[in-house]
VOGUTOR-297293 format. One record per residue (C-alpha): residue in one letter; x, y, z negated. Coordinates in steps of 0.5 Angstrom, whole numbers, padded with zeros to 4 digits, always signed. Each point is the difference from the previous one (the first is absolute). Example, Ala and Ser with C-alpha at 12.3 -4.5 7.8 and 13.67 -1.06 7.14 Angstrom:
# VOGUTOR-297293
A+0025-0009-0016/S+0002+0007+0002/
This chain:
# VOGUTOR-297293
M-0133-0191+0153/S+0003-0003+0008/A+0004-0005-0003/F-0006-0003-0006/T-0003+0000+0007/E+0006-0004+0003/F+0000-0004-0006/G-0007-0002+0000/T+0000-0002+0007/L+0007-0004-0001/V-0003-0004-0006/R-0007-0001+0004/N+0004-0003+0006/R+0004-0004-0004/R-0006-0004-0004/A-0003-0001+0007/P+0003-0006+0002/K-0002-0002-0007/E-0007+0001+0001/R+0000-0003+0007/P-0001-0008-0003/K-0005+0002-0004/D-0004+0002+0004/T+0002-0006+0005/K-0002-0004-0005/V-0007+0003-0001/A-0001+0000+0008/L+0002-0007+0000/G-0005-0002-0006/F-0006+0003+0004/L+0002-0003+0006/A+0002-0007-0003/P-0008-0002+0000/W+0000+0001+0008/L+0007-0003+0001/I-0003-0006-0003/G-0006-0001+0003/A+0004+0002+0007/V+0004-0006-0001/F-0003-0005-0003/L-0007+0000+0002/S+0002+0003+0008/L+0008+0000+0001/I+0001-0008-0003/P-0006-0003+0004/M+0001+0003+0006/L+0006-0003+0001/Y-0002-0006-0003/S-0005-0001+0006/L+0005+0002+0004/A+0003-0006-0002/I-0005-0004+0000/S-0002+0002+0008/F+0006-0004+0002/T-0003-0007-0004/K-0006-0004+0000/Y-0004+0001-0006/N-0007-0003-0002/M+0002+0003-0008/I-0001-0008-0002/K+0007-0002+0002/P+0007+0004+0000/P+0001+0004+0007/R+0003-0003+0005/F+0004+0004+0005/V-0002+0000+0007/G+0004+0006+0003/L-0004+0004+0004/M-0006-0006+0001/N-0005+0005-0003/Y+0001+0005+0005/R+0000-0003+0006/H-0006-0003-0002/M-0003+0007+0000/L+0001+0000+0008/V-0004-0006+0002/D-0005+0001-0005/P-0007+0002+0002/R-0003+0002-0007/F+0006+0004-0001/L-0001+0005+0006/H-0007+0000+0000/S+0001+0003-0007/L+0005+0004+0003/A-0004+0003+0005/V-0007+0001-0005/T+0004+0004-0005/L+0003+0004+0006/T-0007+0001+0003/Y-0002+0002-0007/V+0006+0005-0001/V+0000+0004+0006/V-0008+0000+0000/S-0001+0003-0008/V+0006+0004+0000/P-0001+0006+0005/L-0008-0001-0003/Q+0002+0001-0006/L+0004+0006+0000/A-0004+0004+0004/A-0006-0001-0005/A+0004+0002-0005/L+0003+0006+0004/A-0007+0001+0002/L-0003+0000-0007/A+0005+0003-0003/V+0000+0007+0005/A-0007+0000-0002/L+0001+0001-0007/D+0006+0005+0000/R-0006+0005+0003/G-0001+0001-0008/M-0007-0003+0000/R-0003-0001-0007/G+0000-0007-0004/L+0007+0000+0003/A+0002-0004-0006/F-0005-0004+0000/Y+0000-0003+0009/R+0008+0000-0002/S-0002-0005-0005/A-0005-0004+0004/F+0003+0000+0006/Y+0006-0003-0004/L-0003-0006-0003/P+0000-0004+0005/S+0008+0000+0000/M-0001-0002-0007/L-0005-0006+0000/G+0001-0002+0009/G+0005-0006-0002/S-0004-0003-0006/V-0004-0007+0001/A-0006+0003-0002/V+0000+0005+0006/A+0002-0005+0005/V-0006-0005-0003/L-0005+0006+0001/W+0003+0002+0006/K-0002-0007+0002/M-0008+0000-0002/V+0001+0008+0004/F+0002-0004+0007/G-0004-0006-0001/S-0006-0003+0004/D-0004+0003-0005/G+0005+0006-0003/L-0001+0008+0000/F+0002+0001+0007/N-0005-0005+0004/A-0005+0004-0004/F+0003+0007+0002/L-0001-0002+0008/G-0006-0003-0001/L-0003+0007-0002/I+0004+0003+0006/G-0004-0005+0004/V+0006-0005+0001/D-0004-0007-0003/T+0007-0005-0002/S+0001-0005-0005/M+0006-0002+0003/S+0005-0001-0005/W+0006+0005+0001/I+0005-0003-0005/A-0001-0007+0004/N+0000+0002+0007/P+0007+0000+0003/D-0001+0005+0004/T-0001+0005-0006/A+0003-0003-0006/N+0007+0003+0001/W-0004+0007+0000/T-0004+0000-0006/L+0007+0000-0003/I+0003+0006+0003/A-0007+0003-0002/L+0001-0002-0006/H+0008+0003+0000/V-0002+0006+0003/W-0005+0002-0005/Q+0005+0000-0004/F+0003+0006+0002/G+0000+0004-0008/S+0008-0001-0001/P+0003+0003+0007/M-0007+0005+0000/V+0003+0004-0008/I+0007-0001+0003/F-0002+0005+0006/L-0005+0004-0004/A+0007+0001-0004/G+0004+0003+0006/L-0006+0003+0004/R+0001+0005-0007/Q+0007+0001+0001/I-0001+0003+0007/P+0000+0007+0000/R-0006+0004+0001/E+0004+0005+0004/L+0001-0003+0005/Y-0007-0002+0002/E-0002+0007-0001/A+0005+0002+0004/A-0002-0004+0006/S-0009+0002-0001/V+0004+0007+0002/D+0002-0003+0006/G-0006-0003+0002/A+0003-0007-0002/G-0008-0004-0001/P+0000-0006-0005/W+0002-0005+0005/R+0006+0004+0001/R+0002+0002-0007/F-0001-0008-0002/R+0004-0002+0006/S+0006+0005+0000/I+0001+0001-0008/T-0004-0005-0004/L+0003-0006+0004/P+0007+0002+0001/M+0001+0003-0008/L-0004-0008-0002/S+0005-0004+0004/P+0004-0001-0006/I-0006-0003-0004/I-0003-0003+0005/F+0005-0004+0002/F+0002-0002-0007/N-0007-0003+0000/L+0001-0004+0006/V+0006-0003-0003/M-0004-0001-0007/S-0007-0003+0005/V+0004-0004+0003/I+0004-0004-0005/N-0007-0001-0004/S-0003-0003+0006/F+0005-0005+0001/Q-0001-0002-0007/T-0008-0001+0000/F-0003-0007-0002/T-0004+0001-0006/Q-0006+0003+0005/A+0002-0006+0005/Y+0000-0005-0005/V-0007+0002-0003/V-0003+0000+0007/S+0002-0006+0003/G+0000-0004-0006/G+0007-0001+0000/T+0000-0003+0006/G+0001+0005+0006/G-0007+0001+0002/P-0004-0003+0006/S+0006-0001+0005/D+0005+0003-0004/S-0003+0006+0002/T+0003+0003-0007/L+0006-0004-0001/F+0004+0005-0002/Y+0008-0001+0000/T+0000+0000-0009/L-0006-0005+0001/Y+0003-0004+0004/L+0007+0000-0004/Y-0005-0001-0006/Q-0003-0006+0003/Q+0008-0003+0001/G+0002+0001-0007/F-0005-0001-0004/A-0005-0005+0003/S+0005-0004+0005/L+0005+0000-0005/R+0005+0003+0005/M+0004+0005-0004/G+0007+0000+0005/Y-0005+0002+0006/A-0005+0005-0004/S+0007+0003-0002/A+0003+0001+0007/M-0006+0003+0002/A+0000+0005-0007/W+0007+0001+0004/I-0002+0001+0007/M-0006+0005-0003/V+0005+0004-0003/L+0004+0001+0006/I-0006+0002+0004/V-0002+0005-0004/A+0008+0003-0001/A-0001+0000+0008/L-0006+0004+0000/T+0002+0004-0005/G+0006+0001+0003/I-0003+0001+0007/N-0005+0006-0004/F+0006+0003-0003/A+0004+0001+0007/L-0006+0003+0004/S-0001+0004-0005/R+0005+0005+0002/F-0004+0002+0006/W-0007+0002-0004/V+0002+0001-0007/H+0002+0007-0001/Y+0003+0002-0007/D+0002+0007-0003/D+0006+0000+0006/
């Protein structure tokens, strides 16, 4: 029997190399749609935009090479610097608030309340609709002079007819509130991470006399730190790409006194309104570098507060 077993093993080993190319072709066949899309819809346009960023191009005449002129112009363009400041303020304020709201609700939903599936779906819904034009229009109406927010303030004794969208001091904060409202996606990820924390840790901490806050600080946060890090990186990247809300709320102009002139909105104005596609491409690549730098900083700092299994 041992001789037959060895013979069968030898035959299988000889057949394996013949089967591997077939498996590779099948795998490449399934990957082909993604590879084609990645090359022709992402990689080639990115490389073309990089080449265009060194030219003066209005999409009518052929591009003319100007070297680093577009990049140097950003340093003296006051609207570019202002749009960068507006976007950084938006990211620095809205991302921590959104993650805090998502984590708080995830902890509340993790307690096993009735109708968990309904609440999870209801809280996730804003993440699906928050970037739509319809919600942006609704948000503009809510914070208008006759909007729902002023009506609510009137119920608690604050009489005001101010348009929060039209006020330069508050316009950006309304968009920050809209971003925080879209906490559903990180909340679901937090909830999945909470389900992976062993309950024995909480039981042992309770026996040792640890209260709810101590258990949250010493068990939940360290065990959930990789999920927090993932949501942080993704939220920062997504926040820099915010466009629809600022465009709809401000009517494409950047709002009162450019208070909602986001980076992407100014890029759109330069590329498609002013037909300065070379300058817009340079702005796009500067944004890529900024996001990459912030992501690198997050990864560098993560070793001080993110705890993995080891």
